[in-house]
C-alpha positions in Angstrom: -10.8 12.7 -23.5 -11.1 11.6 -19.9 -10.8 13.9 -16.7 -8.9 12.4 -14.1 -8.3 14.0 -10.9 -5.6 12.2 -9.1 -4.8 13.1 -5.3 -1.3 14.3 -4.5 0.2 14.8 -0.9 2.2 17.7 -0.1 3.1 18.2 3.1 0.8 15.4 5.2 -2.1 17.1 3.6 -4.1 15.5 0.7 -5.0 17.7 -2.1 -7.3 17.3 -5.0 -5.6 18.1 -8.3 -7.5 18.4 -11.8 -6.0 17.6 -15.1 -8.0 18.4 -18.1 -7.7 16.4 -21.5 -7.6 18.3 -24.7 -10.9 18.0 -26.4 -11.6 17.5 -30.5 -12.1 21.1 -31.6 -15.4 20.0 -33.7 -16.7 19.0 -30.5 -16.0 22.1 -28.8 -17.8 24.0 -31.4 -20.8 21.8 -31.1 -20.8 22.5 -27.3 -20.3 26.3 -27.9 -23.4 26.0 -30.4 -25.5 23.9 -28.2 -24.9 26.4 -25.3 -25.7 29.6 -27.4 -29.1 27.6 -28.5 -29.7 27.1 -24.9 -28.8 30.9 -23.8 -30.9 32.2 -26.6 -34.1 30.3 -25.5 -33.5 30.7 -21.8 -31.6 34.1 -21.1 -33.1 35.0 -18.0 -32.4 31.5 -16.3 -30.5 32.1 -13.0 -28.4 28.8 -12.4 -25.0 28.7 -14.2 -24.2 25.4 -16.1 -21.4 23.0 -15.3 -20.9 21.9 -18.9 -22.5 20.6 -21.9 -22.9 16.8 -22.9 -22.1 16.2 -26.5 -22.4 13.1 -28.5 -19.3 12.4 -30.5 -21.2 10.6 -33.5 -24.1 13.1 -34.1 -22.9 16.3 -32.5 -26.1 16.4 -30.5 -25.9 17.5 -26.8 -27.6 19.0 -24.1 -26.7 21.8 -21.1 -26.1 20.0 -17.6 -26.5 21.7 -14.5 -24.8 18.5 -12.5 -21.0 18.7 -11.7 -20.0 15.2 -12.8 -22.9 13.9 -15.1 -23.3 10.2 -16.1 -22.2 9.9 -19.8 -22.8 7.2 -22.0 -20.0 5.4 -24.0 -20.1 7.8 -27.2 -20.6 11.2 -25.0 -17.9 13.7 -24.0 -18.5 16.2 -21.3 -17.2 19.8 -22.2 -17.1 22.0 -18.8 -18.6 25.3 -19.1 -15.2 26.9 -18.2 -13.7 25.6 -21.3 -17.0 26.9 -23.5 -16.8 30.4 -21.8 -13.1 30.9 -22.6 -13.7 30.3 -26.0 -16.6 32.3 -26.2 -15.1 35.7 -25.3 
């Protein structure tokens, strides 16, 4: 469950290509639950989160607004785009 972003070269220009790994469905459900609880508590918060950090053993987590959060070994970052696509 690691996000890697290799660099590719096309016509002499370096491109940033992002590959997304599959996230365990139970972690995705936990991330959606954490985000919903956060959104219900702060519906008028003006900033869009970058994702949710979830502990893969306890399923506890927190909403984060940093692009690349520092994670502990047992934590997984679920990007907001993945949560959002599952919500709608």
